[in-house]
Rosetta silent file (secondary structure, phi, psi, omega in degrees, C-alpha in Angstrom):
SEQUENCE: MELDINEQDPEDMDLTDVVLEYDDVVSAISVLEKRREELRTRILNTLTEKDIDVLRIGNVELRRHKVEWKLWRVNRLKSYLMERDLWDIVESVDRKTLSRLIEKGILTEEELKGTYDVETRYSLHVSRV
SCORE:     score description
SCORE:     0.000 S_00000001
   1 L     0.000  138.026  178.347  134.530  100.283  108.790 S_00000001
   2 L  -117.656  135.365 -178.592  136.788   97.805  110.526 S_00000001
   3 L  -121.788  119.734  177.270  140.463   98.464  111.114 S_00000001
   4 L  -108.190  104.815 -178.679  142.844   95.631  111.893 S_00000001
   5 L   -77.718  119.797  177.360  146.146   97.146  112.968 S_00000001
   6 L   -81.361  121.617 -175.101  148.971   94.877  111.955 S_00000001
   7 L   -88.160   10.085  176.870  151.504   94.949  114.758 S_00000001
   8 L   -71.072  149.200  173.974  154.353   93.814  112.574 S_00000001
   9 L   -68.284  128.900 -179.929  157.311   96.113  112.152 S_00000001
  10 H   -54.023  -27.162  178.141  156.966   97.785  108.720 S_00000001
  11 H   -65.798  -28.690 -177.886  160.596   96.781  108.032 S_00000001
  12 H   -92.803   -3.055 -175.944  159.571   93.134  108.252 S_00000001
  13 L   -95.787  153.150  172.841  156.461   93.538  106.101 S_00000001
  14 L   -68.150  144.931 -177.755  156.081   93.135  102.376 S_00000001
  15 H   -56.871  -36.341  178.999  155.676   96.518  100.629 S_00000001
  16 H   -60.930  -44.595  179.273  152.202   95.505   99.470 S_00000001
  17 H   -64.127  -39.567  179.598  151.127   94.889  103.069 S_00000001
  18 H   -62.737  -45.469 -179.403  152.619   98.215  104.163 S_00000001
  19 H   -64.120  -42.879 -179.586  150.761  100.103  101.425 S_00000001
  20 H   -66.659  -40.155  177.332  147.473   98.352  102.197 S_00000001
  21 H   -66.369  -40.092  177.926  147.814   99.020  105.926 S_00000001
  22 H   -58.802  -44.463  178.370  148.700  102.656  105.186 S_00000001
  23 H   -60.781  -42.081  178.106  145.529  102.958  103.093 S_00000001
  24 H   -61.550  -43.735 -178.619  143.484  101.465  105.962 S_00000001
  25 H   -65.679  -44.898  179.226  144.992  103.916  108.461 S_00000001
  26 H   -61.116  -42.581  178.702  144.422  106.934  106.193 S_00000001
  27 H   -63.797  -43.559 -179.884  140.804  105.870  105.630 S_00000001
  28 H   -63.843  -41.612  178.426  140.207  105.332  109.345 S_00000001
  29 H   -61.445  -42.487  179.933  141.671  108.743  110.191 S_00000001
  30 H   -61.429  -44.573  179.461  139.406  110.369  107.621 S_00000001
  31 H   -64.515  -44.065 -179.410  136.321  108.685  109.081 S_00000001
  32 H   -66.343  -40.033  178.376  137.352  109.598  112.644 S_00000001
  33 H   -64.415  -39.031  177.752  138.086  113.231  111.729 S_00000001
  34 H   -63.809  -44.167 -179.708  134.669  113.552  110.084 S_00000001
  35 H   -66.539  -40.807  178.089  132.988  112.078  113.161 S_00000001
  36 H   -58.738  -42.645 -179.260  135.050  114.297  115.497 S_00000001
  37 H   -65.718  -38.646  176.480  133.896  117.381  113.575 S_00000001
  38 H   -61.954  -45.578  179.971  130.236  116.268  113.795 S_00000001
  39 H   -66.277  -42.645  179.206  130.557  115.754  117.558 S_00000001
  40 H   -58.747  -45.452 -179.909  132.471  119.021  118.004 S_00000001
  41 H   -61.937  -44.681 -179.825  129.769  120.961  116.151 S_00000001
  42 H   -64.225  -43.094  179.673  126.998  119.417  118.248 S_00000001
  43 H   -63.657  -48.408 -178.721  128.868  120.078  121.500 S_00000001
  44 H   -62.800  -39.497  177.310  129.701  123.689  120.569 S_00000001
  45 H   -61.479  -43.123  179.774  126.115  124.356  119.479 S_00000001
  46 H   -66.408  -43.987  179.056  124.811  123.034  122.801 S_00000001
  47 H   -62.697  -37.512  178.295  127.376  125.008  124.825 S_00000001
  48 H   -66.675  -47.510  179.453  126.446  128.154  122.893 S_00000001
  49 H   -56.537  -41.401 -175.004  122.706  127.611  123.389 S_00000001
  50 H   -95.705    1.840 -179.880  123.161  127.119  127.121 S_00000001
  51 L    52.808   53.109 -179.479  125.937  129.738  127.466 S_00000001
  52 L  -114.718  134.848  176.138  128.330  127.232  129.069 S_00000001
  53 L  -107.146  -24.717  178.803  132.127  127.495  128.833 S_00000001
  54 E  -130.124  128.362  179.926  133.101  124.548  131.052 S_00000001
  55 E  -130.032  126.567  177.697  131.271  121.222  131.098 S_00000001
  56 E  -115.929  129.365  174.857  132.229  118.280  133.296 S_00000001
  57 E  -132.429  111.725 -174.824  130.795  114.827  132.787 S_00000001
  58 L    62.034 -127.609  179.283  132.380  112.220  135.021 S_00000001
  59 L  -100.459   15.728  178.544  136.117  112.735  134.772 S_00000001
  60 E  -103.319  130.153  178.077  135.913  114.437  131.367 S_00000001
  61 E  -121.880  129.597  176.011  136.093  118.216  131.222 S_00000001
  62 E  -111.323  133.104  176.567  135.374  120.265  128.105 S_00000001
  63 E  -121.541  129.033  176.916  136.406  123.905  127.912 S_00000001
  64 E   -98.835  123.481  179.223  135.132  126.248  125.232 S_00000001
  65 E  -112.791  129.223  179.455  137.562  129.048  124.401 S_00000001
  66 E   -89.568  133.537  179.412  136.429  132.105  122.453 S_00000001
  67 E  -131.903  131.043  174.290  138.886  133.497  119.910 S_00000001
  68 E   -86.668  115.948 -174.059  138.496  136.632  117.798 S_00000001
  69 E  -102.826  120.643  179.964  139.770  135.598  114.352 S_00000001
  70 E   -84.929  126.634  175.700  140.915  138.356  112.015 S_00000001
  71 E  -103.809   95.626 -172.972  139.961  137.877  108.390 S_00000001
  72 E   -67.110  136.541  174.186  142.456  140.179  106.684 S_00000001
  73 L   -91.271   98.340 -169.646  141.356  142.171  103.655 S_00000001
  74 H   -55.552  -44.504 -176.848  144.445  141.649  101.534 S_00000001
  75 H   -61.114  -45.315  179.460  143.921  144.575   99.140 S_00000001
  76 H   -68.720  -44.133 -176.948  143.561  147.158  101.911 S_00000001
  77 H   -66.404  -45.244 -177.725  146.271  145.663  104.078 S_00000001
  78 H   -60.154  -47.466 -178.379  148.819  145.247  101.293 S_00000001
  79 H   -63.345  -38.668  179.364  148.538  148.847  100.115 S_00000001
  80 H   -65.538  -45.842 -178.833  148.809  150.115  103.697 S_00000001
  81 H   -68.130  -30.900  177.000  151.850  147.959  104.463 S_00000001
  82 H   -65.505  -40.231  177.011  153.493  148.953  101.169 S_00000001
  83 H   -60.021  -33.509 -178.081  153.190  152.634  102.179 S_00000001
  84 L   -92.538    6.694 -177.207  154.982  151.759  105.430 S_00000001
  85 L    56.051   38.357  179.816  157.652  149.646  103.619 S_00000001
  86 L  -113.752   -8.205 -176.169  156.514  146.588  105.564 S_00000001
  87 H   -62.640  -34.180  179.262  155.028  144.421  102.825 S_00000001
  88 H   -62.176  -28.940  177.820  158.396  142.767  102.133 S_00000001
  89 H   -74.070  -40.054 -175.494  158.393  141.493  105.717 S_00000001
  90 H   -85.440  -48.964  178.311  154.867  140.122  105.474 S_00000001
  91 L    62.361  -27.851  173.006  154.751  139.173  101.736 S_00000001
  92 L  -155.372  171.209 -177.861  151.376  137.560  102.265 S_00000001
  93 L   -78.189   97.479 -179.366  148.781  137.775  104.964 S_00000001
  94 L  -111.959  109.911 -176.215  150.513  135.782  107.656 S_00000001
  95 H   -52.617  -43.511 -177.000  148.670  135.979  110.955 S_00000001
  96 H   -68.034  -43.369  179.860  151.785  135.219  113.039 S_00000001
  97 H   -63.242  -45.303  179.129  153.979  137.821  111.326 S_00000001
  98 H   -62.784  -40.998  177.906  151.308  140.494  111.675 S_00000001
  99 H   -61.991  -40.704  178.320  150.783  139.594  115.342 S_00000001
 100 H   -64.479  -40.778  178.443  154.536  139.914  115.969 S_00000001
 101 H   -62.592  -36.548  177.640  154.619  143.348  114.274 S_00000001
 102 H   -70.190  -45.030  179.760  151.755  144.452  116.547 S_00000001
 103 H   -59.633  -37.837 -178.734  153.431  142.966  119.655 S_00000001
 104 L   -79.581   -7.065  178.528  156.680  144.796  118.829 S_00000001
 105 L    83.107    8.078  177.871  154.797  148.077  118.389 S_00000001
 106 L   -71.816  -36.597  174.345  155.745  148.444  114.717 S_00000001
 107 L  -124.042  158.026  175.036  152.030  148.354  113.868 S_00000001
 108 L  -122.874  155.591  176.080  149.024  149.043  116.079 S_00000001
 109 H   -57.218  -41.781 -176.437  145.565  147.548  116.123 S_00000001
 110 H   -59.734  -46.925 -177.419  144.135  151.051  115.701 S_00000001
 111 H   -72.102  -18.012  179.390  145.986  151.828  112.475 S_00000001
 112 H   -92.974   -4.590  178.358  145.029  148.453  111.011 S_00000001
 113 L   -55.531  137.402 -178.585  141.294  148.905  111.645 S_00000001
 114 L    94.556  -10.730  178.428  139.448  148.494  108.379 S_00000001
 115 L   -99.927    2.053  178.022  141.980  146.028  106.992 S_00000001
 116 E  -153.172  156.621  170.448  140.285  143.014  108.574 S_00000001
 117 E  -106.379  157.368  179.603  136.945  141.675  109.677 S_00000001
 118 E  -112.677  131.132  176.934  136.594  139.805  112.955 S_00000001
 119 E  -121.141  131.623  178.042  134.957  136.415  113.168 S_00000001
 120 E   -84.142  127.165  176.802  134.327  134.751  116.517 S_00000001
 121 E  -126.485  157.947  179.436  135.510  131.164  116.617 S_00000001
 122 E  -124.956  138.126  171.065  135.584  128.660  119.432 S_00000001
 123 E  -106.150  156.484 -176.739  138.108  125.996  120.216 S_00000001
 124 E  -125.253  121.660 -178.934  137.182  122.995  122.319 S_00000001
 125 E  -114.408  132.359  179.315  139.671  121.480  124.778 S_00000001
 126 E  -116.306  140.218  176.379  139.077  118.159  126.479 S_00000001
 127 E  -147.279  163.012  176.329  140.941  116.867  129.527 S_00000001
 128 E  -100.033  131.171 -179.157  140.605  114.217  132.179 S_00000001
 129 L  -116.753    0.000    0.000  140.130  115.533  135.702 S_00000001
């Protein structure tokens, strides 16, 4: 795929040109996101195999961060929160709202055990050093 970015101001462009350039940009982003995910998967697999969390190549540094991701079991959680008159605050399984309720001490991790499964996920951060 070849992308020719038109440097004209969209205000000065014909609507047809704007739409066609927009389509080119959306297509290019889609291709790049797919490629980024392929590269990310390969990098994370290699870091996992070799048990590496920080990798430096030249002036590029990659950091692998481990995150425990809660997969909430809505049926169990909803009934529990309804008993505590908290479902109206949450209304759906919203990770941020639940985290705030835990941080404020309204709920505890212990009492919520059994309402979620934990999945380990990794994020990958790149920086120039």
